[in-house]
C-alpha positions in Angstrom: -10.0 13.5 -1.4 -7.1 14.8 0.6 -4.0 16.6 -0.7 -1.8 13.6 -0.2 -4.0 11.4 -2.3 -4.1 14.0 -5.1 -0.3 14.4 -5.1 0.3 10.7 -5.2 -2.2 10.2 -8.0 -0.5 12.9 -10.0 2.9 11.1 -9.5 1.3 7.8 -10.6 -0.3 9.4 -13.7 3.0 11.1 -14.6 5.1 7.9 -14.3 2.7 5.2 -15.4 3.5 3.3 -18.6 -0.3 3.1 -19.3 -2.5 6.1 -20.0 -4.7 6.7 -17.0 -6.5 9.7 -15.4 -6.2 10.5 -11.8 -9.9 10.1 -11.4 -9.6 6.4 -12.5 -7.2 5.6 -9.6 -8.8 4.1 -6.5 -7.6 2.2 -3.4 -7.4 -1.0 -5.4 -5.6 0.3 -8.4 -2.6 -2.0 -9.1 0.6 -0.1 -9.8 2.1 -3.2 -11.3 -0.7 -3.2 -13.9 0.1 0.4 -14.7 3.7 -0.6 -15.6 5.5 0.1 -12.3 8.4 -2.2 -12.0 11.1 -2.1 -9.3 13.0 0.8 -11.0 9.9 2.9 -11.5 8.9 2.3 -7.9 12.3 3.4 -6.6 12.0 6.5 -8.8 8.6 7.1 -7.3 10.0 6.7 -3.8 12.5 9.4 -4.4 9.9 11.7 -5.7 7.5 11.0 -2.8 10.4 11.6 -0.3 11.2 14.9 -1.9 7.6 16.1 -2.3 6.5 15.2 1.3 9.9 15.8 3.0 9.9 12.3 4.4 12.3 9.4 4.6 11.4 5.9 3.6 13.1 3.4 5.8 14.0 -0.1 4.5 11.1 -1.6 6.5 8.7 0.7 4.7 9.6 -0.5 1.3 7.8 -3.7 0.5 5.8 -4.8 -2.5 2.6 -4.9 -0.5 2.8 -1.2 0.3 3.7 -0.3 -3.3 1.5 -2.8 -5.2 -1.7 -0.8 -4.9 -2.7 2.8 -4.4 -4.6 2.4 -1.1 -1.7 0.9 0.9 0.7 3.5 -0.7 -1.5 6.4 0.3 -1.8 5.0 3.9 2.0 4.7 4.2 2.7 8.2 2.9 0.0 9.6 5.2 1.6 7.9 8.2 5.0 9.2 7.3 3.8 12.7 6.8 1.9 12.6 10.1 5.0 11.3 11.9 7.1 14.0 10.4 4.7 16.7 11.5 4.7 15.4 15.0 8.5 15.6 15.2 8.5 19.3 14.3 
């Protein structure tokens, strides 16, 4: 598992309304089932932007990307890679 996945899982565990361990989170884990509503997702976006020094554009923010762990991890990895290529 890569550092991005570990960090995202830690954020999910910290902000989830349901008790869950990071080891239980897989690519199909539903964030909605863990209690992430629109407000929690926005809070998580701010935390992810700060942690990874990225900017989420409006087109990045859709429920499909934030509904499950797998697509979220892919989105963050793409944003981090794009940022590193710009430097």
